[in-house]
Structure formats: C-alpha cells, structure tokens
N, C-alpha and C positions, 0 to 999 in steps of 0.2 A: 689182546689184539683186536683191532676193529677193521671192518671191511670198508674199503673205499671203492666206489663205483665210478669209473671214468668213462665219459662219452662227450661228444663234441657239441651237442645242441641240447636245448631244454627237453628233458624227458617228460612224458605224460605223467600226470599226477597220480598218486596212489589212491585207492578207494577211500582211505580214511580222511582224505583232504576234503574240505568243504566244496560242494559242487559249484558254488559261486566263484571259486577261484579259477575254474577251467576256462581258457579262452574259447571263442567260437571255433568251429571246425576248420575254417579257412586259416585262422591264425595258427592253430595247433599244427596243421599240416605244413605250413610254411616254416615253422620252427623245429620240426622233428623229423621230417622226411629227407632222405638224401637228395642233394641237388640234382636236377634233371641232367641228362647227358649233355655235355658240352658247356655247362655252366661253370665258370671259373670261380673258385672259392678264394676270396681275398682274406688276408688276416694280418693282424698286428702281433708281433712277437711280444709276449708279456707273461707275467706270473699268473698262473691260473687262479680264478676266483671260484672258490668251492661253495656250493650251495646244497643244503640237504635235499635228497630226493625221496626221503621217507618221512615218517613222523614219529614222535615219541614225547613223553612227558618232559624230557630234558630240554627239548627245543620248542615246546609249545606247539601251537598250530603252525602249519606251513602253508601260507596263503599266497597264491599267485593271482594277480589281476591284470587285465588288459588296460593299458594306458592310452595306446594309440594304434590305429590301423589306418594308414593314410598314404596316398600317393602324391608326391611332390612333383607336379608337372610344371606349368607356368606359375611359379609360386613366389616371385619377388614381391614383397610387401603383403603376402597373403599366407601367414603362418597357420599351422594347425592349432586349433583351440579346443581344449577338452577340460574335463573335470576329474579331480581325484577326491574320493572320500576315504577316510581311514578304514582299514580292515576291521572286522568285528572280533578282534582278539588282540592280546598284547604282543608286542614285539620290541626288539632292540637292535635288530639287524635287517638291512634291506639290500638286495642285489637287483640289478636292472639288466634286462636283456634287450638289446637293440639289434634287430635283424633287417637287412636291406637287400633288395634285388633290383637290378637295372639291366636294360638291354638297349643297344643302339650306340649313338655317339653323344658324348657329353663331357664338359669340363668337370674338374673336381669342384665341389661346393662346400661352403662352411655351414655347419648346423649348430644352433644354440637352443638348449632346452631351459625353460624357466618354470619354476613353481611360483606363481604370482609374478612379482618383479625381480625375483632372485634367480640368477643363472645357476644351474646345478650340473650342467653337462655341456661341454663344447667339443664338437667332433668335426670331421670332414669326411667327404665321400671318396670312394675309389672311383676311377674313371671306367665306365662300362665298356664292354666289347660288343661286337655284332651278335655273338651268340649269347651274351648275358653273363652277369656276375652275381655273386651272393656273398655277404659277409655277416658275421654275428660278433658283436662286442658285448661282453658282460662286465658290469661296473659295480663296485661297492658304493652304496649310497646311504649308509647309516649315519654319516656326518650330518644329514639333514633330518634326523629324527623329529626335531621340533616342528618341521614343516609337514612331514608325512603324517603326523598325528592330528592334523587339522584339515579341514576342507581346503582345497587348492584349485586355482585355475592353472591348467597346463598350457603353456605356450611353447610350441616347437617351431622354430624359424629355420627353414632350409630353403633359401632363395635359389630358384632354378629357372632356366629359360628353355623353352621349347620352340623350335622353328624347323624349317625344311632341312637344315643341316644337322642341328643338334637336337636329337630326337629322344634322348634317354630321360625318362622319368625315374624317380627314386621311390620305390614301393617299400614302405617301412612298417614294421611292427615293433611295438615297445611294450614290454611287460615288466612288472615289478614283483619280486617275491619277498614276503615279510616272514620273519621267524625270530626265534629267541635263542641266544647262546649264553652260557654262563660266563660271569666275570667280564661282561662287555665294558670297554672303556667309556668314560663319561663323555657325553656330547653336549653341545651348546644348548643352553636354555632358551635363548633368543637369537635369531639370525635376522639381520637387517641388510637391505640391498644398498650398494653404491651403484645406482643404475638410473636410467631415464624414467623408470616407473610408468610404463605404458601398457601394463597388462589390462587395465580397465578398458582400454581402447582396442583390446585384442591384437596388440602389436608387440614386437620384440622390445625389450627394455635396454638393449645394448647402446652404449655411447659410440659415436664415431668421432675420432680425433684425427685432424683438426675439423672444426665445424661446429662442435658442441662443447660446452663447458661441463666436463665430467665431474660434477660436484653435487653433493647432497648435504642436508643439514638435519641434525636430530638433537632432541633433548632426551638424553639416555637415562635409563634407570640409575638410581644413585647407590644401589647395592651390588655393584659389579665387583667380582673378585679376580676375574681374568678376562682379557679381551684380545682377540686376534683378528686381523684383517687379511683376507686373501685377495690376490689380484689375478685377473684373467685377461690376457692381452695378446693379440697377434696382428701382424701386418697383412694388409690386403692390397690388391691393385699395384700401384707403383711402389708400395712398401712391402710387398710379399718377400722379396729377396734382399731385404735391407742389409744383410751381412755381406753382400757383394758390391754395395755402393762405394763410390770413390769419394775422396775429399771434395768439398764444395768448390775449391779453387781449381779443380781439374775436370769439371763437368764437360768442358768443350774441347778436350784434348783431341778427340777424333770426330769432331763435328763435320769436318770436310770430307771424311771418308765413310765411316759406318754410322755416324750419328752421335747425338748428345748422350751423355751418361747421366745416370741418377746420382745425385750428390748427398750431402748431409753426413758423409763419412759412413763407415760400416759399423759404427757404434750406436747403440740405442740404450736408453734407460727409461724404465717405467717407474714413476715416482708416486708415492702416497704422501699426501699432505694433510695435516690436521690443523685447522684454523690457519692455513697458509704456511705452516712450518713443516719441514721435511721430517717424516716419521719412519721412512724406510724405502728401499728401492728393490727393483728386480732388474737384473741384466738378463734379457730373455734368451731362451733356448732357440736356436735357429731351426724352427720347424720347416720341414719340406713336405708339401702336400703331394698328392699322387700324380699331379701333372707337372711337378717341378723338375727342373734341370733337363731330364729326358724321361718321358713317360714309361719307357721300357724298363726303367729301374724298379718300378713299383708294382709289378704284376708277378705273382700274387702277393708278395711280401710288401706291405706298405711301410712308409717311413716311420721312424721312431716317434711315438706319441701322436701319429696322424689321426688315429681314431679316438683319441682321448687326450686333448691338449692339457698339459699339466699347469696347475696354478701355483703361485708363490705366496707363502704366508709370512706375515709380519706381526710379531707380538707387540701390541700397543698397551700392554699392562702398565708400563711406566707412565702412561698418560692419564691413568685413572684419577689422580688428584684433580686434574682439570676436567675430565669428561664427566665426573660424578658431582659437579658443583651445582647441578640443577638448571643450567642454562643451555642454550642451543650451541652446537659445535658443528663445523663443516668437515667433511671428508672429501678429498679431491684426488683424482687420478690424472697424471700428466705423462706424456711421452715426449722425450727430448732428444735432440740430435746435436752434432757438432758443426759449427761453421768456422772455417779457417781462412787465414789471410794469404796462404801460399808461402809463408815464411816460417812455418812451424808453430804458429800461434793459433789457438782455437778458443771459442767461447761456446757455452751451452745455450741453445735456443729452442724455442718451441718447434714442434714438428710442422714442416711445410708440405711434405708429400702427402699423397692420398693413398691409404688412410689406415688407421689402427682401430680395431674393434676392442673395446675395453668395458669391463664391469668389475665390481668388487663385492665382497661380503664382509659384514662385521659379525663375528661370532662372540656372543656374550655369555659368560658363565657367572651365574648370580649367587650372591651371598644370602644370608637369612633375610626374610622379609623385614622391612623396617630399618635395617642397618644401613648407615650411610658411610660409604668408603671415603676416607680422607687420606692426606699425605702431604709430602713436602713439595717444594718447587722442583720442577723437572729440569735436570741438567742435560743439556744437549751439546754433544761434541760431534759435529759433522762438517769438517773442512771440505772445500770444493774438491772434486776428483782431480787427480793429477794426470796430465796427458803428455805424450811424447809423439810428435808427428813428423813425418818426412816424406818426400816424394821426389821423383826424377822422371824426366822425359828424354827419349832419344829420337833423333830424326834419321831418315834414310837419305840416300844420295840426292833425291829431288827436293829435300827440305821438308817433306811431310812428316808428321809425327808417326813414329813406328811403334814405340813401346812406352808404357807408363807403369812405374812401380810406386807403391805407396805403403807406408807403415803407420799403424795406429796402435799405440800402447796406452792403457789406462789402468788406474787403480783408485780405490775409494775405501775409506773407513768411516763407519758410523757407530756412535755409542750414545745411548739414551738411558738415563738412570733417574730414579726417584725413590722415595720412601713411601710405602703404601700401608695403610692401616685397614684391615678387614676384621671380621669377628674372630678370626683365628690369631690376631696379633699384628704386630708391626714388623715389616721386613723391607730390606732394600731389594728393589727389582730393577732389571736392566734388559736392554736389547742391544746387541752388537752385530755388525756386519763387516766383513772384510772381503773385498772383491778385486780380482785381477783380470785383465783382458789384453789380448794381443791379436792383431790382424795384419797379415802380410798379403798384399794384393799385387798382382802383375797382369797387365793387359798387353798383349803383343799382336803382331800382324795387323796393325792399324785397327785394333778393336775386335778382331775375329776370334781371339783366344784369350781366356781369362783363367787365372789361378787365384784361389782364395785359400789361405791357411790361417785358421782362427782357433783360438781357445779362450774360453771363459771359465774361471774357477771362482768359487765362493765358499764362505763359511759364515753361517748365521747361527746365533745362539741367544737363548734367553735364560734368565736366572731361574725360571721355573722348570728347567731340565730339558727343554727342547733344544735340539741342535740339528743342523742340516749342512752337510758338505756336498758340493756338486761340481761337476766339470762337464763342459760341452765342447769337445774337440771336433774340428771340421777341416777336412782337406778336400778341396773341390777343384776340378779342372774341366772346363767346358770349352767347346769350340764350335763354330759353324762356318759353312762354306756354301756359296751359291755359284754354280758354273754358268757359262755363257748361255746355256739352254734354259736356265731357270730352275734346274734341279737343286734342291736344298738337302744338305746333310747337317745334322747336329750330333755331336759326340760328347759324352760326359763320363768322367770317372770320379769316384768319391770314396773317401773313408771318413766315417763320422761316428761319434759315440755319445753315450750318456752315462755318467757316473752320478748316482743319487743316493745318498746315505742319510737316513733319518733316525734320530734317537729321541726318546722321550715323548711327551704328550703332544703330538701333532693333531691338528683339528681334522686332518684327512686320514683315512685308513692307510696304514703302511703296507698292508698285505700280509703281515705275519700272523694276524688273527686267523686267517684262513687255515694256517697250519697248526696253530695252538689248539684249535678245535677240529679234530679229525673226524668229522661226521661222514656218514654215507653221502657221497656228493658226486658232482659231475663238473667237467670243464672242457674247454674247446681244445681239441687235438687235431689241428690242420685239416678239418673237414671230414675226418674219419668218424663213422657212426657205429663202430663195433664196440660195445661196452667191454671193459676189461676189469677183472676183479683182482685187487692186490691187497696184501696184508701190510698194515702200517702199525707202528707202535701205539700202545694205548695212550701214551702221553708224550708230549714234547716239552722242551723248556719254555717257560713263559718269557718270550723275547722282549727286550726293551729297545731294540733297534732293528732296522731293516737295511740291507746293503744291496743295491741294484747296480749292475754293470752290464752294458751292452754295446756292441760295435757292429756297424754295417759297412760292408765294402761292396762296390758295384761298378759296372761299366755298361754303357748302353749307347745305342745309335738310333737316331730318327732319320728317315729318308722320305722326302716328298718329291714326287715326279711332276715336272711341268707338263708332261704330255698326257696327263689324265690317267696314268696307270696306277694311281693310288698312293697312299702314304702308309709307312710301316715303321714299327719300332721293335728293336731287338735288344735284349739285355740279360745280364747275369747279376744277381745280388746274393750275397751271403751274409748271414747274421749269427753272432754268438751272443747268448744272453745268460746271465747268472743272477740268481736271487738267493740271499742268505738271511737268516735271522742272527741277531747279535745280542749278547748279554753285556751290558755296560757294568763295569765293576772290577773286582779283583781278578776274575778269570779272563775277562775280555774275549770269551770264546765266541766263535762264529760257527754256524751250522748251515751247510748248504741245503736249501729246500728244493730248488728247481733250477735246472740247467737245460738249455736248448741250443742245438746247432742246426741251421737250416740253410739250404742253398736252392735257388731257383734259376733256371735258364729258359729264356723265351716263354715266360708265363707258366712253366711246369716246374714243380718241386722235384728235384732229383736227389736231395739228401735231407733227411729230417730225423734227428735223434734227440729224444727228450728224456731227462732224468728227473724223477720225482722222489725225493727222500732216498736216494741211492738206487732206486729201481729204474732201469733204462727201458724205453720203448722205442723201437725202430718202426717208423710209419711206412707202409707200402708206397712205393714211388711210381712215377710215370716217366716215360722218355721225354727229352726236351722237345718243346714245341718249335714252331718255325717263325715266330714273330706275331705281332698283333697289328691289324689294320687300324689306322688312325685317320682323323680328318686332315685335309690339306692345310696349307698355310699361306696361300697366295695373298690374302687381304690383310695379313698381320705383319707388324714390324717384328722381324726376327729378334732384334735386340730386346724388345719389350717382352717377347715370349720367354726370354732368358732372364728377365728382370734387370737388364743393364741400362735401360733408358728408352726414350721414345723411338730413336733409330729410324731405319728405312725398311720398307717392305722387300719381299723377295724379288718382286719385279723391278724395283728401283735399284737393288744391288746387282742384278744380272744385266741391267740395261736393255732387257727384252721389251 
C-alpha cells in the first residue's frame, strides 16, 4: 500500500529538493496559504492532476521553478515575456500550476501561453467580485518535453483593460514542476508551430480569422514515422456564441423590434489543410466563458473547459509519403460557416464574423537518423458534408414577426489512407472521422427569448491505435426584458455536457497516468487546505483508455436597475463528473478513478462530494450567498451581451 497526500494547493517543497526550485516568498505564500476572508475560490471541475510532494530515487529529482509572477492590468498588446531554462536534472513529466487573484469589476478574458511560437496553454479568466476571487489550475505538460528540455522564450498573452468602471487586474503566478515517472509514454521528438511566429517581437503568435492567413510552410525531416497535428480554436467577440447564431437568410427577422441577429448558421468547422487539401476537421465544443449567458451561472463553478480549452488532434501519418519528400509543404487552418438561400440550400464559405483565435502544432515522432520515409500515393475520400436546413417565421396580429424557428443538421465522413515504409517495415496507415451535428433554434417574443438545443458527436480513429469518441450536448434557454423604467433582467437556464473518450497513443496526456503512478501527491479539492492521508493500492491496471463524462445544469438571473441601485446576478449550478480508466481488449474493463458531485447557489458551494478510487470525501460547506454585484449595462446592446447580434441598448429598448 502507498500513502497518498491530498491537499488543494502547491505544498512547500521538502528539504531534499534543490533550493533553486523554491519560488520566492511572495509566490509561495500566494500558492500555499488559505484565501483571505471573503475571497471567492473559483474552480473548474476536472480529474485531479497528481504531482509528487516528496522525493525518491524512483522519481528522480522533483524540481519546481517559477515561470511567471505578473499582474495583467492594461495589457492588450503587452504580454508577459520571460525565459525558461531546463532544470539541472533529468525528467519525463511536467505539471504546471497557474494561480490567479483579482478584485473589482472586469470581463472574462482569454489567455494564451507560448513557448516560443508554440501555444502550450489556452485559458480564460473568472470574472472578479468586489471582495476578490482566487483560482488555481494544475495542468499536465509533459507532451511538450521536447520544448521544456531547451531554452525557451515564454510569452503569456492575457489582454485586459483597466478604466474607471472595469478595475480588476489579474495577478498571476505560474510554476512548473519537473520529475520522472517509470514507463512514461513517448512524446514527440520535434514540435513545430502553426502560428504567426511573433515571439521574436515579444508578441502573441496566435492567428485571428478572418483578417490573417493562418498558414505556415515547412521543409520537414525525412525520417518521420508518425505525425499528428493539434488545433486550438475558439470564437471571440461576435463569434463567441456562434452556436446560437441563426441562418444567414434570417438575420433581419427582428430588425424592426429588437435588432439584427448574427448569422452564418450555428454550425462551425475548423479545418486543417495540407498543401491546400483537407487533412481533417474539428467541429468545436461550445465553450462558455465565465461572463457567458448569465454571469451568476459561473460563480464559483466555471464552465466546462473554461480554464483549459481543449485541443483537437488529427493524425497526419498517411501524409508522410508527401511530407517526407524533401520539399516545402504548407499547413493551414480555416474556420468556415454556412450561407443559405432561405430555401433549404446552403454552401460552405469562409468566416465573415469577428473573430476566431487559432493556432496549431505539428508533433513529429522521428525514425532512425538517415532513414527516409517513403510510401504510396495518398488516397483521400472526403465528400462534402451533408446538410439539412429548415426555418419558419410567424407574425402577430399587427403583422410584425413574432417567432423564428430553424433547424440545422449536418454530417461528414473523412477517410485518408496510404502505405508508409519506415525502418520497421511497410504498413497501411489511415485516418478516419465520422461527425454528426444537430441544432434546433427557436426565438420568440420578437427576439426576447431564445432556445438552443444542440448536439455534436464524433468518432476519430487512426490505424496506429488512437481513437477518440466525443459528444457535446447543449440545451440553453435565455431571455431578457427591459421595462418602461429601464430596468433590465436577463434569465438563463441550461443543461450541457461533455463526453470525451480517448484510447491509444494520444499526443496529449489522457489523465490515467496520474493514477497508474500512485505517488505521494496533492491535488485541488474545492479550496480546502486540510491534508488528508488515504491508503491506495500499490498498483493499478495500466490503462489504455480514458473515459470522461460530465454534465452541468444551472439557472441564473441578472438584474440591472435604471435608478442607480446597482446590478446583481443570482444563480444555481450543479455538476456531475466521472473519470475512468479503460482497458481495450478482451476484457474491455473500466475502472472508476474519480467522481465528483458539486452544487453552488449564489456563489456558495452547498454540496460537494468527491470519490477517489472508491474513497469518498465530503467537503465542508457554507450557506448560500445572496448574489453578486455586477457592472451595469446602460451603454451596451443587450442582444450583443447575449451573443445574438448588434441589437439595441437598454435605453433604446425601454424608450427612456
């Protein structure tokens, strides 16, 4: 049996650890001491990331270093720039701790971390309160071992604005812990960016689409035996709530009442092209940031993946006969939408709205030096996606448009195959994708009420043993109302989920390694700082797959007074999370590793039960709060706040 130490923040290092690893006292205090009274602890429900808290020959040195200690105030176009030098010992595993505090008023912001020109972490912020907030996110980072083992320029871009109204700066600390675990999976030998490559100018390397050609060209090594591309993409500004957009032909349905709607349909596709040919796609997860829909939904439980936006991987090994020919080849990322004619016909076109933030990475696994990978002509079978569109409008007694309903159904199949010869022999390699999508939208009360019911499902697989099945269900109902006095209320209800199952050799950590190696460790438990000692088995099965399933349900209200009495948000959010290891093969057995049920009311957690390998922990609770003070909305279009179009301001709607 082994002892597992559980606590919620980075513990101070043991005496046996090199002194150089210990952050300065201010950083250590921020990451280890209980939050000050009144500070709200935000968190993302996730599987725990276990990191050794002691040392031993089995794990090599355990070396923690400070990467960043920085406050993002007025920081648009002014990212943090730092340096990384490799630790003075060997390692094959890296975890990163990102801790943030903020106080005042502020929107949620997008943050991107780069090692050189390569994006390695995409996150977003929680929205602060007057009394202040804190959160910690711990992320596995060993997929970037090839980068961590060389000197790197760190670029952390978190664009923020400070003025008389929006006063919250984001005070951040970033540390990395390096150590060794036995039988660690192989990581890429070389990683190349699909990015704007602006690190030499101390700037973010993210592309913005439209407006930039998200394309790079490389002459790749000729001894590649496996190649994978990952895509990182999310909508911002008028594209933040793309999944609530209407068909292009219906944009002006409520122009005379509540304003123009955003179009392009609620379907989006992120494409990877190699030399102009489609190599794979991502149908994106509908991320909801902490200011999305109604802010009261996301205190203190943030939306699924909001602190760590998930990337999509595409195996491009079938392209190796082309990529290893010694000439230059292009890799391009596109985001496309649907334009329809109002009669049920649609065509794919480039993104018109503003905007998507995209980057990619090329992970290369190399063969013996001097060997040249060869192969057959690439067979590409990728017919256009199939669409089924419909919509209808009803009028009221005055002839004004009262309701709009619309349906968007899509499916796509991709298959790419070739024969590849490496030093290990000749084999047929393939990449396949099967995706399905359905979205039902209904906008009623002349644009004041909107229902969105959407689901995306997919199955990706490669001949190398990698497989990924996923589903993104979303049921969202939101409404807003402005009375004659100018008081605004916004209401929202949602049920959403993520199913994400990974089998075989993903380039990203699946999370099961955390449990295959049961070291003395720590992880985040809802802000509680009391260590707990538990007994775990000496060994667990060596899992070949990871099964993740989570569901969030919530309801919230936002109220803004026209009389100057303030703005407030109230809300209830509940989340269930399950994470299991799986063995692919004859047994097909699954093993539940971690489960959590948590419920928050008005920014207070009132239920929280977590189970780790069959051992249940009930976390001490606090009584429900009374809501959170928020900025007013007089100068903003209510429709644009909800992501439905440019619309009209509160003053215009009230007639005041």
